[in-house]
C-alpha positions as CSV (number, residue, x, y, z in Angstrom):
1,X,-29.8,28.0,169.1
2,X,-30.9,26.6,165.5
3,X,-30.2,23.2,163.7
4,X,-29.1,23.5,160.3
5,X,-30.5,20.3,158.3
6,X,-28.9,21.3,155.0
7,X,-26.2,23.8,154.2
8,X,-24.0,25.5,156.5
9,X,-24.7,28.4,159.2
10,X,-24.7,31.8,157.9
11,X,-22.2,33.5,159.7
12,X,-20.6,30.6,161.5
13,X,-17.0,31.1,161.7
14,X,-16.0,27.6,160.0
15,X,-18.6,28.0,157.7
16,X,-16.9,28.8,154.7
17,X,-14.2,25.8,155.1
18,X,-16.8,23.3,155.0
19,X,-18.2,24.5,152.1
20,X,-15.4,24.7,150.1
21,X,-14.6,21.1,151.3
22,X,-18.1,20.1,150.4
23,X,-17.7,21.9,146.7
24,X,-14.3,21.3,145.9
25,X,-15.3,17.9,144.4
26,X,-17.1,20.0,141.3
27,X,-13.9,21.5,140.9
28,X,-12.4,18.9,140.3
29,X,-14.8,16.9,138.2
30,X,-14.9,19.5,136.2
31,X,-11.0,20.5,135.5
32,X,-11.6,16.4,134.8
33,X,-13.2,17.3,131.4
34,X,-10.7,18.6,129.8
35,X,-12.7,20.8,127.9
36,X,-13.1,24.8,128.2
37,X,-11.3,27.6,126.9
38,X,-7.1,27.2,126.4
39,X,-5.1,30.4,127.7
40,X,-1.7,29.7,126.5
41,X,-0.6,25.8,127.4
42,X,-3.3,26.3,130.7
43,X,-7.1,25.1,130.6
44,X,-9.2,27.3,132.5
45,X,-12.6,26.3,132.8
46,X,-14.2,27.0,136.0
47,X,-13.8,30.0,138.5
48,X,-15.5,29.5,141.6
49,X,-15.8,32.4,144.6
50,X,-17.8,31.0,147.2
51,X,-21.1,29.6,145.9
52,X,-20.7,31.6,142.9
53,X,-20.0,29.4,139.6
54,X,-18.5,30.4,136.3
55,X,-18.6,27.9,133.2
56,X,-15.7,28.9,130.7
57,X,-15.8,27.2,126.9
58,X,-15.3,28.2,123.7
59,X,-17.2,26.4,122.1
60,X,-21.1,25.2,122.6
61,X,-21.0,21.9,122.9
62,X,-18.3,21.9,125.6
63,X,-20.0,24.1,127.3
64,X,-23.3,22.4,127.3
65,X,-21.2,19.3,128.9
66,X,-20.1,21.1,131.4
67,X,-23.3,22.5,132.6
68,X,-24.5,19.1,132.3
69,X,-22.0,17.9,134.6
70,X,-22.5,20.2,137.1
71,X,-26.6,19.8,137.0
72,X,-25.8,16.3,138.0
73,X,-23.2,17.2,140.8
74,X,-25.9,19.5,142.4
75,X,-28.6,16.3,142.3
76,X,-26.3,14.2,143.4
77,X,-25.2,16.5,146.9
78,X,-28.4,18.2,147.1
79,X,-27.6,21.5,146.0
80,X,-30.3,23.6,143.9
81,X,-29.2,25.9,141.2
82,X,-31.7,28.8,140.4
83,X,-31.9,29.0,137.2
84,X,-33.2,32.8,137.5
85,X,-30.1,33.7,138.9
86,X,-28.1,31.9,136.2
87,X,-27.5,33.4,132.4
88,X,-25.5,32.7,129.5
89,X,-23.0,35.2,127.8
90,X,-21.3,35.0,124.6
91,X,-17.9,37.5,124.8
92,X,-17.2,37.9,121.1
93,X,-17.7,40.7,118.7
94,X,-17.2,38.8,115.3
95,X,-20.5,36.1,115.9
96,X,-23.1,36.6,113.7
97,X,-26.6,37.8,114.4
98,X,-28.3,34.3,113.1
99,X,-25.6,32.6,115.4
100,X,-27.7,34.6,119.1
101,X,-30.6,33.9,117.5
102,X,-29.6,29.9,116.5
103,X,-28.7,30.2,121.2
104,X,-32.0,32.0,121.6
105,X,-33.7,29.2,119.9
106,X,-32.3,26.7,121.0
107,X,-31.1,27.7,124.6
108,X,-28.6,25.8,127.2
109,X,-30.4,24.0,130.0
110,X,-29.3,22.3,132.9
111,X,-31.4,19.8,134.4
112,X,-34.6,20.5,132.0
113,X,-34.9,24.8,133.1
114,X,-33.8,26.5,130.2
115,X,-30.9,29.3,131.4
116,X,-31.4,32.7,129.7
117,X,-28.7,34.7,126.7
118,X,-27.7,38.1,128.0
119,X,-26.0,41.0,127.1
120,X,-24.8,41.8,130.4
121,X,-24.2,40.5,133.7
122,X,-22.8,41.2,137.0
123,X,-20.6,39.3,139.2
124,X,-18.7,39.8,142.5
125,X,-20.1,43.6,142.1
126,X,-18.3,44.3,138.8
127,X,-20.7,44.8,135.6
128,X,-19.8,43.0,132.5
129,X,-21.5,43.3,129.1
130,X,-21.0,40.8,125.9
131,X,-18.3,43.7,124.6
132,X,-15.9,43.0,126.9
133,X,-16.2,46.8,128.1
134,X,-16.4,48.7,131.6
135,X,-18.7,51.4,130.3
136,X,-21.5,49.9,131.9
137,X,-19.5,49.3,135.3
138,X,-18.5,53.0,135.1
139,X,-21.7,54.3,134.7
140,X,-23.2,52.2,137.1
141,X,-20.7,53.1,139.8
142,X,-21.0,57.0,139.3
143,X,-24.5,56.9,139.8
144,X,-24.2,54.6,143.1
145,X,-21.5,56.9,143.9
146,X,-23.9,60.3,143.4
147,X,-26.7,58.5,145.5
148,X,-24.8,57.7,147.9
149,X,-23.6,61.6,148.9
150,X,-27.3,61.9,148.5
151,X,-28.0,59.6,151.7
152,X,-25.4,61.4,153.7
153,X,-26.9,64.6,153.7
154,X,-28.8,63.2,157.0
155,X,-25.9,62.8,158.6
156,X,-24.6,66.7,157.9
157,X,-22.1,66.3,155.2
158,X,-23.2,69.7,153.9
159,X,-23.3,71.2,157.2
160,X,-21.5,74.1,157.9
161,X,-21.0,73.4,161.7
162,X,-19.0,69.8,160.3
163,X,-15.4,70.6,159.7
164,X,-14.0,70.2,155.7
165,X,-11.3,68.1,157.5
166,X,-13.9,65.4,158.4
167,X,-16.6,65.8,155.3
168,X,-12.8,64.6,153.4
169,X,-12.5,61.8,155.6
170,X,-16.2,60.7,155.2
171,X,-16.0,61.0,151.6
172,X,-12.9,58.9,151.6
173,X,-14.3,56.2,153.3
174,X,-17.7,56.2,152.2
175,X,-17.8,57.5,148.6
176,X,-14.4,57.0,147.0
177,X,-14.2,53.2,147.5
178,X,-17.6,52.7,145.5
179,X,-16.6,55.1,142.9
180,X,-13.1,53.0,142.3
181,X,-14.6,50.0,143.0
182,X,-13.1,47.2,140.7
183,X,-10.8,49.9,139.2
184,X,-7.8,47.1,139.7
185,X,-8.9,45.6,136.8
186,X,-10.9,47.9,135.0
187,X,-9.0,49.8,132.2
188,X,-9.7,53.5,132.2
189,X,-9.2,55.8,128.8
190,X,-8.4,59.2,129.6
191,X,-12.1,60.1,128.7
192,X,-13.3,57.5,131.3
193,X,-10.4,59.1,134.0
194,X,-11.9,62.5,133.2
195,X,-15.1,61.8,133.9
196,X,-14.2,60.1,137.2
197,X,-11.6,63.3,138.1
198,X,-14.8,65.4,137.1
199,X,-17.4,63.6,139.4
200,X,-15.4,63.8,142.6
201,X,-14.2,67.3,142.1
202,X,-17.9,68.3,141.9
203,X,-19.0,66.2,144.7
204,X,-16.1,67.5,147.1
205,X,-16.6,71.4,145.8
206,X,-19.9,70.3,146.9
207,X,-19.8,69.4,150.3
208,X,-16.8,71.7,151.1
209,X,-18.5,74.3,150.1
210,X,-15.8,75.7,147.6
211,X,-16.2,77.7,144.5
212,X,-17.1,75.5,141.6
213,X,-14.0,77.0,138.9
214,X,-11.6,76.3,141.7
215,X,-8.7,73.7,140.6
216,X,-9.1,70.2,141.9
217,X,-4.9,70.3,141.6
218,X,-4.8,72.5,145.0
219,X,-8.3,71.1,146.4
220,X,-7.5,67.7,146.0
221,X,-4.1,68.3,148.5
222,X,-5.7,70.7,151.0
223,X,-8.3,67.9,151.8
224,X,-5.4,65.6,152.4
225,X,-6.2,63.2,149.7
226,X,-4.7,61.4,147.2
227,X,-5.0,62.1,143.8
228,X,-7.7,59.9,141.8
229,X,-4.8,58.8,139.1
230,X,-3.0,58.0,141.4
231,X,-5.3,55.8,144.0
232,X,-5.9,53.8,140.7
233,X,-2.5,53.2,139.6
234,X,-2.0,52.3,143.5
235,X,-4.3,50.2,143.4
236,X,-3.5,48.2,140.2
237,X,-0.6,47.9,141.7
238,X,-1.2,46.3,144.8
239,X,-3.5,44.0,142.6
240,X,-0.9,42.6,140.6
241,X,1.8,41.9,143.7
242,X,-1.5,39.7,145.0
243,X,-1.7,38.1,141.8
244,X,2.0,37.2,141.7
245,X,2.4,36.0,145.4
246,X,-0.6,33.5,144.8
247,X,0.3,30.4,143.6
248,X,-2.6,29.8,141.1
249,X,-2.8,33.4,139.7
250,X,1.3,33.4,139.7
251,X,0.8,30.1,137.3
252,X,-1.9,31.9,135.0
253,X,-0.3,35.3,134.3
254,X,2.7,33.8,132.1
255,X,-0.2,32.2,130.0
256,X,-2.2,35.5,129.3
257,X,1.0,37.5,128.5
258,X,1.7,35.0,125.9
259,X,-1.5,35.1,124.2
260,X,-0.9,39.3,124.4
261,X,-1.0,41.1,121.2
262,X,1.9,43.6,120.1
263,X,1.7,47.0,121.7
264,X,-0.7,49.2,120.3
265,X,-0.2,53.0,119.4
266,X,-3.3,54.6,120.7
267,X,-4.7,53.7,123.9
268,X,-7.6,52.2,123.2
269,X,-11.3,51.7,125.2
270,X,-10.7,47.7,125.3
271,X,-7.3,47.7,126.5
272,X,-6.4,44.3,128.9
273,X,-5.4,44.8,132.6
274,X,-2.2,43.7,131.8
275,X,-1.5,45.4,128.4
276,X,-2.1,48.6,130.8
277,X,0.0,47.5,133.7
278,X,2.8,46.2,130.9
279,X,2.1,50.1,129.5
280,X,2.4,51.8,132.8
281,X,5.5,49.6,134.0
282,X,7.7,50.5,130.6
283,X,7.8,46.2,130.1
284,X,9.3,46.3,127.0
285,X,8.6,44.3,123.7
286,X,10.4,42.3,121.3
287,X,9.1,43.3,117.9
288,X,11.2,40.5,116.1
289,X,10.3,37.6,118.4
290,X,6.8,38.9,119.3
291,X,7.0,38.6,123.0
292,X,7.3,40.7,125.8
293,X,10.8,41.1,127.9
294,X,9.2,40.2,130.9
295,X,9.8,38.5,134.5
296,X,8.2,37.8,137.2
297,X,10.7,39.6,139.5
298,X,11.0,42.4,137.1
299,X,7.1,43.3,137.2
300,X,7.5,42.7,141.2
301,X,10.1,45.1,140.9
302,X,8.6,48.3,139.5
303,X,5.3,47.4,141.2
304,X,6.9,48.3,144.2
305,X,8.7,51.4,142.9
306,X,5.4,52.8,141.4
307,X,3.7,52.4,144.5
308,X,7.1,53.9,146.8
309,X,6.7,56.8,144.5
310,X,3.0,57.4,144.7
311,X,3.6,57.2,148.6
312,X,6.2,59.8,148.4
313,X,4.2,62.3,146.4
314,X,1.2,61.7,148.8
315,X,3.2,62.7,151.8
316,X,5.0,65.9,150.1
317,X,1.3,67.0,149.5
318,X,0.6,66.3,153.2
319,X,3.4,69.0,154.2
320,X,1.7,71.8,152.0
321,X,-0.2,73.9,154.5
322,X,-3.8,72.8,154.1
323,X,-5.3,76.6,155.6
324,X,-3.4,78.5,153.4
325,X,-4.4,76.3,150.2
326,X,-8.1,76.5,151.1
327,X,-7.9,80.4,151.5
328,X,-7.0,80.7,148.0
329,X,-9.0,78.5,146.7
330,X,-12.3,80.7,148.3
331,X,-10.5,83.5,146.9
332,X,-10.6,85.6,149.7
333,X,-8.5,88.2,151.1
334,X,-6.3,86.7,154.3
335,X,-8.3,88.8,157.2
336,X,-11.8,87.5,155.4
337,X,-10.4,84.4,155.5
338,X,-10.4,84.2,159.0
339,X,-13.4,86.0,160.1
340,X,-15.3,83.5,157.7
341,X,-13.9,80.1,159.0
342,X,-13.0,81.4,162.4
343,X,-9.4,81.4,162.4
344,X,-7.7,82.8,165.7
345,X,-3.8,83.7,164.8
346,X,-2.1,83.7,168.0
347,X,1.5,83.7,166.0
348,X,2.6,84.2,162.7
349,X,5.9,83.9,161.2
350,X,6.9,86.0,158.0
351,X,7.2,82.2,156.4
352,X,4.7,79.9,157.6
353,X,2.5,79.5,161.4
354,X,4.1,78.8,164.1
355,X,0.6,77.8,165.9
356,X,-2.9,78.4,165.1
357,X,-6.3,77.9,167.0
358,X,-8.4,76.0,164.6
359,X,-12.3,76.0,164.5
360,X,-15.2,75.7,161.8
361,X,-12.7,74.6,159.4
362,X,-11.0,72.0,160.4
363,X,-12.8,71.2,164.1
364,X,-11.9,72.7,167.5
365,X,-8.5,71.9,168.3
366,X,-5.4,73.3,168.9
367,X,-2.9,72.4,166.3
368,X,0.9,73.1,165.6
369,X,1.8,73.8,162.4
370,X,5.4,73.2,160.5
371,X,4.3,74.1,158.6
372,X,1.5,72.1,157.6
373,X,-1.7,70.9,159.9
374,X,-2.4,66.9,160.4
């Protein structure tokens, strides 16, 4: 037992709620200034997650005012803001170099301490740069996924003693979440999606031991996994439904939609999350009135429809016989496949396997196949 004289106890059950009650006043104070970024008819000047704060403004003088207010609040409430962990970023492609130099020469300050101007930052595990591009985030996550695969070599993920099904589950649990982290809000173009699929294919082929030229379209269902693009779309639709069900973001989304430009013919890198969702969901755009013909109900129904379709396709892939798929991927005759992976055929039907004893490839259990293996 110990006394917490400052702050709240880390890991305490009621610590998050106590901290929220303590810090809530800073949100009210910042919103009361009526300065910041105006989106549609809604003011947005502060975003918080736990003790991470983002202040937003279209003007330099307004941002400095918000920083002064937050600094004074910290002094009154005995909250110390670390300038080494704080930064300023300018998201504006049209800003001139002279304007950036002006910010560098006359930096923003909080309680007399300078806050540096940066060209990239990390917030809640997602990397941003000054151009609003997600290339840095994608490169970082691909590198992290590759490092995690190397670390998993210690538990024998490359070992022939671990079944292919177990390897696929380890990949899905410990590697894919790293690679796809933040995909709900990042809008990857065709080339970036191919990079993700190529890396996933390479890692799966390495740990399973199949030939590098085998098709990814056969490998994924053979390992009882969902396709990468389908998974990303699934996450995006789930995320959109959560946004629409939350009272705050449900008000913000219609205001953001009002600021969206007309649909662009080409799929560009800097497409926004809502633009990509409307494109995928087929939300129509009225060029005469310059607005999207949408409703919250229409978006919700379209997202649910996409989720159901993805689940159905995944269920169809699961019914395919994974042993046959892997045999085709390895490019081996059937009798060689049996010898190489320790399969013992107990009874053979002309159309499918009635019963197969699996050893080596999917584990050491007897399983009935009708016709697929679970």
